[in-house]
C-alpha positions as CSV (number, residue, x, y, z in Angstrom):
1,V,9.3,-0.8,-10.7
2,S,10.0,-2.9,-13.8
3,H,13.4,-4.5,-14.2
4,N,12.9,-5.2,-17.9
5,G,14.8,-8.4,-17.7
6,Q,17.8,-6.8,-16.0
7,P,19.0,-7.3,-12.4
8,I,18.3,-4.5,-9.9
9,T,21.2,-4.0,-7.4
10,I,20.8,-2.0,-4.2
11,E,24.0,-1.3,-2.2
12,Y,24.2,0.2,1.2
13,Q,26.5,0.2,4.3
14,A,25.6,-0.6,7.9
15,R,27.7,-0.1,11.0
16,V,28.0,-2.7,13.8
17,A,26.5,-0.9,16.8
18,N,28.6,-0.4,19.9
19,V,26.1,-2.0,22.2
20,A,26.3,-4.7,24.9
21,S,24.5,-7.3,22.7
22,N,27.3,-7.2,20.1
23,Q,30.2,-9.3,21.5
24,D,33.0,-11.2,20.0
25,G,31.9,-14.4,18.2
26,Q,28.2,-13.6,18.0
27,A,26.4,-14.0,14.7
28,R,24.2,-11.2,13.3
29,S,21.8,-12.0,10.4
30,N,20.6,-9.4,7.9
31,Q,17.5,-10.4,6.0
32,A,16.0,-8.9,2.8
33,E,12.6,-9.5,1.3
34,V,11.3,-8.6,-2.1
35,R,7.7,-8.8,-3.3
36,F,6.9,-8.7,-7.0
37,T,4.2,-9.8,-9.5
38,P,5.3,-11.6,-12.6
39,Q,3.4,-10.5,-15.7
40,G,0.2,-12.5,-15.9
41,S,0.8,-14.3,-12.6
42,D,0.2,-14.0,-8.9
43,P,2.4,-12.0,-6.4
44,V,5.6,-13.6,-5.3
45,I,7.7,-13.1,-2.1
46,E,11.4,-13.9,-2.1
47,E,13.7,-13.7,0.9
48,S,17.5,-13.9,1.4
49,D,19.8,-13.3,4.3
50,V,23.5,-12.9,5.1
51,T,25.1,-13.7,8.4
52,I,28.2,-12.0,9.7
53,T,30.2,-12.7,12.9
54,V,31.2,-10.0,15.3
55,E,35.0,-9.9,15.7
56,E,36.9,-8.0,18.3
57,P,40.5,-7.4,19.4
58,E,41.2,-8.8,22.8
59,L,44.5,-7.8,24.5
60,T,46.3,-8.6,27.7
61,I,49.0,-6.8,29.7
62,S,51.3,-8.3,32.3
63,K,53.9,-6.7,34.5
64,A,57.1,-8.3,35.9
65,A,60.0,-7.0,38.0
66,N,63.6,-8.2,38.5
67,R,63.2,-8.2,42.3
68,T,60.5,-8.5,45.0
69,A,62.2,-6.3,47.6
70,A,64.4,-3.2,47.5
71,R,66.2,-0.9,49.9
72,Y,66.3,2.9,49.9
73,G,68.2,4.0,46.8
74,Q,68.0,0.7,44.9
75,E,66.7,0.4,41.4
76,V,64.1,-2.0,40.1
77,T,63.6,-3.0,36.4
78,Y,60.0,-3.5,35.3
79,T,58.9,-5.2,32.1
80,L,55.4,-4.8,30.6
81,T,54.3,-7.3,28.0
82,I,51.3,-6.5,25.7
83,D,49.9,-9.1,23.4
84,H,46.7,-10.5,21.8
85,R,44.7,-13.0,23.8
86,A,44.2,-16.4,22.3
87,N,40.5,-15.5,21.4
88,S,41.4,-12.2,19.8
89,S,40.2,-12.0,16.2
90,R,41.1,-8.4,15.0
91,D,43.9,-5.9,15.0
92,A,43.8,-3.4,17.9
93,Y,44.2,0.3,17.5
94,D,45.1,3.4,19.5
95,L,46.8,1.5,22.3
96,E,47.6,3.5,25.5
97,V,49.5,2.3,28.5
98,A,49.4,4.3,31.7
99,D,52.0,3.1,34.2
100,T,51.6,4.6,37.8
101,L,54.4,4.3,40.3
102,P,53.6,4.2,44.0
103,A,54.5,7.0,46.4
104,G,58.1,6.4,47.5
105,M,59.4,5.5,44.1
106,T,60.7,7.6,41.2
107,L,61.1,6.9,37.5
108,V,64.8,6.7,36.5
109,G,65.2,9.3,33.7
110,G,66.0,8.0,30.3
111,S,65.4,4.4,31.3
112,I,62.2,3.7,29.3
113,N,62.8,1.3,26.4
114,A,59.6,1.2,24.2
115,P,60.3,0.7,20.5
116,G,57.4,1.9,18.4
117,W,55.7,3.7,21.2
118,S,55.4,7.4,21.9
119,V,56.3,7.9,25.5
120,T,55.5,10.8,27.9
121,P,57.0,10.7,31.4
122,N,55.0,12.4,34.2
123,A,55.2,13.0,37.9
124,T,53.9,9.5,38.8
125,G,55.3,7.4,36.0
126,F,54.6,7.6,32.3
127,T,52.1,7.1,29.4
128,A,52.9,5.3,26.2
129,T,50.8,5.3,23.0
130,R,50.9,3.3,19.8
131,N,48.8,3.3,16.6
132,S,48.1,-0.4,16.4
133,L,48.9,-3.9,17.3
134,G,48.3,-6.4,14.4
135,L,46.7,-9.7,15.2
136,T,49.8,-11.7,14.1
137,A,52.4,-9.1,15.1
138,G,53.5,-10.9,18.3
139,A,54.0,-9.5,21.8
140,L,55.3,-6.1,22.6
141,E,57.6,-5.3,25.5
142,V,58.2,-2.0,27.4
143,T,61.0,-1.9,30.0
144,Y,62.0,0.8,32.5
145,R,63.7,1.4,35.8
146,A,62.4,3.0,39.0
147,R,64.3,3.8,42.2
148,V,63.1,3.5,45.8
149,N,63.4,7.0,47.2
150,E,66.2,7.5,49.8
151,P,66.6,10.3,52.4
152,P,66.3,13.2,52.1
153,A,64.0,12.6,49.1
154,S,60.3,12.8,49.7
155,P,58.0,10.9,50.0
156,L,59.8,8.0,51.6
157,A,58.3,4.5,51.7
158,T,57.7,3.0,55.1
159,L,60.0,0.0,55.6
160,G,58.2,-3.2,55.3
161,D,55.4,-1.7,53.3
162,S,54.3,-3.1,49.9
163,L,54.8,-0.6,47.0
164,T,52.2,-1.5,44.4
165,N,53.0,-0.5,40.8
166,N,50.0,-0.5,38.4
167,A,49.8,-0.5,34.6
168,R,46.6,-0.1,32.6
169,L,46.2,-0.8,28.9
170,T,43.3,0.6,26.7
171,W,42.7,0.2,23.0
172,T,40.0,0.7,20.3
173,S,38.3,-1.3,17.6
174,L,38.9,1.1,14.8
175,E,41.8,3.3,13.7
176,G,41.8,6.9,14.8
177,A,38.8,8.8,16.3
178,A,36.1,6.8,14.5
179,A,32.4,7.3,15.2
180,G,30.8,4.3,16.9
181,E,34.1,2.5,17.8
182,R,34.5,0.5,21.0
183,T,37.1,1.9,23.4
184,G,38.3,1.4,26.9
185,A,36.2,4.2,28.5
186,G,34.1,1.7,30.6
187,A,30.7,0.0,30.6
188,V,30.2,-1.4,27.0
189,N,33.5,0.1,26.1
190,D,35.4,-2.6,27.9
191,Y,38.7,-2.5,26.0
192,G,40.8,-2.1,29.1
193,R,43.1,-4.4,31.1
194,S,45.3,-3.8,34.1
195,D,48.1,-5.6,36.0
196,D,50.1,-4.7,39.1
197,I,53.0,-6.0,41.0
198,D,54.2,-5.5,44.6
199,L,57.6,-4.5,45.9
200,T,58.6,-4.7,49.6
201,A,60.5,-1.7,51.0
202,Q,63.3,-3.5,52.7
203,A,65.4,-2.4,55.6
204,I,69.2,-3.0,56.1
205,N,69.4,-5.2,59.1
206,L,72.4,-4.5,61.3
207,A,73.5,-6.1,64.5
208,I,76.3,-5.3,66.9
209,A,78.1,-7.7,69.2
210,K,80.7,-6.9,71.8
211,S,83.2,-9.2,73.6
212,T,86.1,-8.9,76.0
213,A,89.1,-11.1,76.7
214,S,88.5,-10.9,80.4
215,T,85.5,-10.3,82.7
216,Q,87.7,-9.1,85.5
217,T,90.0,-6.0,85.8
218,R,91.7,-3.8,88.3
219,P,91.9,0.0,88.6
220,G,94.3,1.4,86.1
221,E,94.1,-1.6,83.7
């Protein structure tokens, strides 16, 4: 191929493979080599490379409650906080939170406050989805209330037991259903984090005391 004194440009695209060796912060070098023979001269080999750095969204989820113990019929307010970790370097996409209530608790209808999320209640809690979380967008909060079941509702928590409420967050590296993206499906697709919190099913402790003004009496008194 003769360039006739004009530059030859070759453009192409490459995808960062979703493999275990590609992790956040790692450098990947792409090298090109050209061999040519100048007119009236010996063959020449020229090389050039470009290095890119793998960048990933790294998120965290934490769960808090307004009480550590509750009686039958009492409500508990839960708060989920979702944010980028300090080492995160990219926007996150296709966020999904699955919050699972333990047996013995019921979601309070209409209590979920999740601006910007699409929420679907279910028999054991709810799921919430969101298109993205920008790297500099700041933390997101989701709040809701749940009630400790009281008789005759079923199932009932055993008094003194710990009721564990779990929330799991997953996300992806690319927007939408993109080929080759990293997800939270497991193994190399490690975009998933969980947090849980315990609540003690508390009894109402009653006591009775009886007294009398006299310890002696007669028939008819």
